[in-house]
C-alpha positions in Angstrom: 0.1 0.1 0.0 2.7 2.7 -1.3 2.8 5.3 -3.3 5.5 6.2 -6.1 8.3 8.3 -4.5 10.0 11.6 -5.5 13.8 11.4 -7.0 15.0 11.9 -3.5 14.5 8.7 -2.4 14.9 6.6 -5.5 17.6 4.0 -5.3 17.0 1.6 -8.1 20.7 -0.5 -8.0 20.5 -1.4 -4.4 20.8 -4.8 -3.2 17.2 -6.0 -2.4 16.9 -7.6 1.5 15.1 -10.7 2.1 12.5 -8.7 4.3 11.9 -6.7 1.2 10.6 -8.6 -1.1 6.9 -9.1 -0.6 6.6 -5.4 -0.7 8.7 -5.6 -4.1 6.2 -8.3 -5.3 3.5 -6.7 -3.6 2.1 -9.1 -1.3 1.5 -6.8 1.5 -2.0 -5.5 0.4 -3.5 -9.0 -0.5 -2.1 -10.0 3.0 -3.5 -7.0 4.4 -7.0 -7.4 2.2 -7.5 -11.0 3.4 -6.8 -10.8 7.0 -8.8 -7.9 7.4 -11.8 -9.6 5.5 -11.3 -12.4 7.5 -11.2 -10.5 10.6 -14.7 -8.5 9.8 -16.4 -11.9 8.9 -15.3 -13.6 12.4 -16.8 -9.8 14.3 -19.7 -10.5 11.9 -20.4 -14.4 12.5 -20.3 -15.5 9.1 -18.1 -18.3 7.8 -16.5 -17.2 4.5 -15.2 -20.0 1.8 -11.7 -19.7 1.2 -11.9 -19.6 -2.2 -13.1 -15.6 -1.3 -10.2 -14.9 0.2 -8.2 -16.3 -2.6 -10.7 -14.3 -4.9 -9.9 -11.0 -2.8 -6.4 -11.5 -2.5 -5.7 -12.0 -6.5 -7.7 -9.1 -7.2 -5.6 -6.6 -4.8 -2.9 -8.2 -6.5 -3.7 -8.0 -9.8 -4.8 -4.2 -9.3 -1.2 -3.4 -8.0 1.0 -5.1 -10.5 -1.4 -2.8 -13.1 -0.7 0.2 -10.7 2.7 -0.2 -10.6 3.5 -1.6 -14.2 1.2 1.3 -15.9 3.7 4.0 -13.1 6.5 2.7 -15.2 5.8 3.5 -18.7 5.7 7.3 -17.9 9.2 7.2 -17.3 12.3 7.9 -19.4 15.0 5.9 -17.9 14.9 2.8 -15.2 16.8 5.5 -12.9 13.9 7.5 -12.1 12.4 4.5 -10.4 12.7 3.1 -7.1 13.3 -0.5 -5.9 10.0 -1.9 -6.6 9.0 0.1 -9.8 12.8 -1.2 -10.9 11.3 -4.5 -10.7 7.8 -3.9 -12.8 9.8 -1.7 -15.3 12.3 -4.8 -16.1 9.7 -7.5 -15.9 6.7 -5.7 -17.3 6.6 -7.9 -20.4 6.2 -11.1 -18.5 4.1 -9.6 -16.3 1.3 -8.2 -18.5 1.6 -10.8 -21.0 2.5 -13.9 -19.3 1.4 -13.2 -15.6 -1.9 -10.8 -16.0 -3.8 -13.0 -18.4 -3.7 -16.7 -16.5 -4.6 -14.4 -13.0 -7.4 -12.5 -15.2 -8.6 -16.0 -16.3 -8.4 -17.1 -12.8 -10.8 -14.2 -11.5 -13.0 -14.9 -14.1 -13.5 -18.3 -13.1 -14.0 -17.7 -9.6 -16.6 -14.9 -10.3 -18.9 -17.1 -12.6 -18.4 -20.3 -10.3 -17.7 -19.4 -6.7 -18.4 -15.9 -5.9 -22.4 -15.2 -5.0 -24.4 -13.6 -7.5 -24.6 -10.7 -5.1 -21.4 -10.1 -3.8 -20.4 -10.7 -7.9 -22.7 -7.7 -8.5 -21.0 -5.3 -5.6 -17.4 -6.1 -6.7 -18.4 -5.7 -10.4 -19.7 -1.7 -9.6 -16.2 -1.8 -7.4 -14.0 -2.8 -10.5 -15.5 -0.1 -12.4 -14.0 2.7 -10.3 -10.6 0.8 -9.3 -10.7 1.0 -13.7 -11.2 4.3 -13.6 -9.1 5.3 -10.6 -6.1 3.3 -12.5 -7.0 5.5 -15.7 -6.7 8.7 -13.7 -4.0 8.0 -11.7 -1.7 5.6 -13.7 0.2 6.0 -17.0 0.9 9.9 -16.6 2.9 9.7 -19.5 0.2 8.5 -22.0 -2.7 11.0 -21.7 -4.6 9.7 -25.1 -4.4 6.4 -23.7 -6.0 7.5 -20.3 -8.6 9.3 -21.8 -9.9 6.3 -24.2 -9.6 4.0 -21.0 -11.5 6.6 -18.6 -14.4 7.3 -21.4 -14.4 3.3 -22.3 -14.3 2.2 -18.5 -17.2 5.3 -17.3 -19.6 4.6 -20.3 -19.3 1.0 -20.0 -20.0 1.0 -16.3 -22.8 3.2 -16.5 -24.4 0.7 -18.9 -23.6 -2.1 -16.7 -24.7 -0.7 -14.0 -28.5 0.0 -15.2 -28.8 -3.9 -16.0 -27.4 -4.7 -12.1 -30.0 -6.1 -9.8 -29.9 -3.3 -7.5 -32.3 -1.1 -6.2 -32.9 2.1 -8.6 -31.4 4.2 -5.5 -28.3 2.4 -5.4 -27.8 2.6 -9.2 -28.5 5.8 -9.2 -25.7 6.5 -6.5 -23.1 3.9 -8.1 -23.5 5.9 -11.8 -22.8 9.2 -10.1 -19.7 7.9 -8.5 -18.5 6.8 -11.7 -19.5 10.2 -13.3 -17.9 12.0 -10.4 -14.5 9.8 -10.9 -14.8 10.8 -14.9 -15.4 14.2 -13.9 -12.3 14.3 -11.6 -10.3 12.5 -14.1 -11.1 15.2 -16.8 -10.4 18.1 -14.7 -6.6 16.1 -14.0 -6.3 16.4 -17.6 -6.7 19.9 -17.8 -4.1 20.5 -14.9 -7.0 21.7 -12.5 -5.4 20.7 -9.2 -7.6 18.3 -7.4 -5.1 16.5 -5.1 -5.6 18.8 -2.0 -8.9 17.6 -1.3 -8.8 14.3 -3.1 -5.4 12.9 -2.9 -4.5 9.6 -4.7 -3.7 8.1 -1.2 -7.1 8.7 0.1 -9.0 7.5 -3.2 -6.9 4.5 -3.3 -7.9 3.6 0.8 -11.6 4.2 0.2 -11.6 1.8 -2.5 -8.9 -0.4 -0.6 -12.0 -0.3 2.4 -14.7 -1.1 -0.2 -12.7 -3.9 -1.3 -11.9 -5.3 2.4 -16.2 -4.9 3.3 -17.6 -6.3 0.2 -18.4 -9.5 1.0 -19.3 -9.2 4.8 -21.7 -6.1 3.7 -23.6 -8.8 1.3 -23.3 -12.0 3.5 -23.8 -10.1 6.9 -27.3 -8.7 5.6 -27.4 -5.8 8.3 -30.8 -4.1 9.1 -29.7 -0.3 8.5 -26.8 1.0 6.3 -25.1 2.8 9.0 -23.2 0.1 9.9 -21.8 -0.9 6.8 -21.1 2.6 6.3 -19.2 3.4 9.3 -17.2 0.6 9.1 -16.2 1.2 5.7 -15.1 4.9 6.6 -13.3 3.3 9.7 -11.1 0.9 7.1 -11.2 4.0 4.9 -9.3 6.5 7.5 -7.1 4.0 8.8 -5.9 2.5 5.3 -5.3 6.5 4.4 -3.3 7.0 7.4 -1.0 4.1 5.8 -0.7 5.2 2.6 -0.5 9.1 3.7 2.2 8.3 6.4 4.3 6.1 3.8 4.1 9.0 1.3 5.1 11.5 3.6 8.1 9.4 4.6 9.2 8.9 0.7 8.9 12.6 -0.1 11.2 13.8 3.0 8.1 15.5 4.8 9.6 14.7 8.1 7.3 17.6 9.9 4.4 17.5 7.9 1.3 18.8 9.5 -1.5 17.1 7.8 -0.6 13.7 9.0 -1.0 14.0 12.7 -4.2 15.7 11.7 -5.6 12.9 9.9 -4.7 10.4 12.5 -5.9 12.3 15.3 -9.0 12.7 13.1 -8.9 8.7 12.7 -8.2 8.2 16.6 -11.4 10.1 17.2 -13.7 8.7 15.1 -12.8 5.3 16.3 -13.0 6.3 19.5 -16.4 7.9 19.0 -17.6 4.5 17.5 -16.6 2.6 20.8 -18.5 5.0 22.7 -21.4 4.5 20.7 -21.0 0.9 20.7 -21.1 1.0 24.3 -23.9 3.0 24.4 -26.0 0.3 22.4 -26.3 3.1 19.5 -24.6 0.8 17.2 -24.3 -3.1 16.6 -22.2 -5.2 18.8 -20.6 -6.7 15.4 -18.5 -3.2 14.9 -16.9 -3.5 18.5 -14.3 -6.1 17.1 -12.8 -3.9 13.9 -13.2 -0.8 16.1 -10.6 -2.5 18.7 -8.9 -3.7 16.0 -8.3 -0.2 13.9 -7.3 1.4 17.9 -4.7 -0.8 18.1 -3.6 -0.4 14.4 -3.9 3.5 14.6 -1.8 3.5 18.0 1.1 1.2 16.5 1.2 3.5 13.3 1.7 6.7 15.3 4.2 4.9 17.4 6.2 3.7 13.7 5.3 7.2 12.4 7.2 8.7 15.3 10.0 7.0 14.8 10.5 7.9 11.1 13.6 9.9 11.3 15.4 6.5 12.7 14.0 4.6 9.6 14.7 4.2 6.5 12.0 4.5 3.7 11.9 0.7 3.5 11.6 -0.2 6.9 8.8 2.3 7.1 7.1 1.0 4.7 7.1 -2.5 6.3 6.5 -1.3 9.7 3.6 0.8 8.5 2.1 -2.0 6.7 2.6 -4.4 9.8 1.0 -2.0 11.8 -2.2 -2.6 10.1 -2.5 -6.3 10.8 -0.4 -7.0 14.1 -3.4 -5.7 15.9 -6.2 -7.7 14.5 -6.4 -10.3 17.1 -7.9 -7.9 19.2 -11.3 -8.2 17.4 -11.2 -11.7 18.7 -11.1 -10.8 22.4 
């Protein structure tokens, strides 16, 4: 769960230590997604087939593979890339032509024969937003290809949404989301700066949280929409702390003021959830995720407080570990 660092931190020629290889191979995000999905399933009292975890992990890995590979097409030289993007630059033909097709075929099999229909339709809607995200934020060196990708994904997505077995309100809301992402992409193409209020890290965190909660959001069948929304917002804020902290460390922003505000806001939101649950205003199923999120925020704060003593690579690894080490708190 990391963003492309600036040239000041790029070191493509160095030796890659063994503990960094999961990050280079983009395995950290799928592990985080699968473990959080399993935690949410436990707290909601539902049992997921292991193939649902496989599908989520594989889908997450494919998205990261595409994102990081597309990032390499906009650079003039491999010297501009960091260690993980150098790997994708060096092997992008093998990844795109030899690894990606069978991975997509396996995902298609899982979608058609394993994933429940309700989860499948939610996943299809999320996939549209992810496609628009990749088109908007990746392959910055190819504006024409990006525009074609955005147009096809957006218009095709709206047509698909119209045939989804969802309520009219849900189809309308999903269509608005797709149109909104398309508009933001066009504004970015016109060099209208949107990053101050919708940076890449926040967008990625929201999509990641939506992916982690898709199965439980459908299978748990909550009585109201409040709990699923709050659960998704909780995870989105937590993942945003991770991504924004890594982005700040990669950029060398040792005293960035926005990050402590984001962490404090996440902490206050988590504490507010715990108070509401304790007063019986929210479902008890949110208690486990809130406990795990609280531990993750505190652990992330500890890692971020040590950022001056850590290398960029060590910070990335520890920041990702901070997301999963507190998960046992959800079982207490």
